[in-house]
N, C-alpha and C positions, 0 to 999 in steps of 0.2 A: 166540401169545397172551401178553399181559402178565401177569406174576405179580401178584396183588393184594398190595400192601404193606399190612399191617394193623398198627396199633398194638396191642400186647398188654400188659396190665398184670396182674400177679399180686398178689393180696392174700391175707392170711390173717386170719381173724376167730376169736378165742378166745372161747368161750362156755360157759356152764354147762350149757345144755340144747341139744344139737345139733339134735334133731328140730324143736324149736320155732323155733330160730334159722334153720334152712333155710327154713321156711315164711315167716318174717318177711322174710328176705333176698329171697326170690322175690317177695313182695308189694312190697317196696321197688323192685326192678328193674322190675316191671310198671308201678308208679306212675310211674317215671321214663321209661317208654316204651322199655324194653330190647327187643331183638329176639332171637330164637333162644335163649331161656333153656333150658339143659339141666342135668342133674344126673348126677353120676357118683360112684360109691363106689370107693375104692381104698385098700388098706392101712389100713382102719379109719377113713380120713378121707373126708369128702365134699367134692366140688368142684362148684361151680356156675359155669357158663360163660354169658356173655351178651354181646351186642353192644349198646353204648350210645353215644350221641352223646358225643364227646370233651368237649364243653363242659359236660357234666353230671357230670364226674368229681368235682368238689368237692362237689356235692350228694350224690353217691353216698357219698363218704367220710364226710360229716357224718351221713348217715342210718345207715350201717353202724355208726358209733361208738355209736349208741344200742342196738345189738344186742350188741356185745361189744368186745373189745380188737382194734383194727384195726392190722395191720402191712402196709405196702406193701413187697412183696418186691423187685419189679423192674418197670421200665417200659421197653419198647423205645422207641427214639428217634423213631419215626415219629409224633410227637404232632401233626403237621400234618394227619394224616388226620381225616376227619369222624367216623369211628366208631372206637371202641376195643373190642377184645375183652377183657373182664375175666374172669380166672379167679380165683374166690374159694374159698379153701380154708377149710372150717369145721372147727375143731378144738375138742376139749373141754379145758377147763382144770382138770378135777378128776381 
């Protein structure tokens, strides 16, 4: 079996209200047609994972910037892939 190569992009979004931001980010992802949206809490931070068409990355970043301060942590190099797995870390800035 072939291993599925998948582009993975990790982002962090710094927000004032984590709970409200999570809901807004999930709405944005849904609006952009993301698949397999999931949420996980670890070490007091919340991570949202979702698969999204790679070509919608710019749109995603623009919309996330309306929610909080976005930092792109790292991108794997497989950006030729159709879909990117986004891991979005939501942190509180207060």
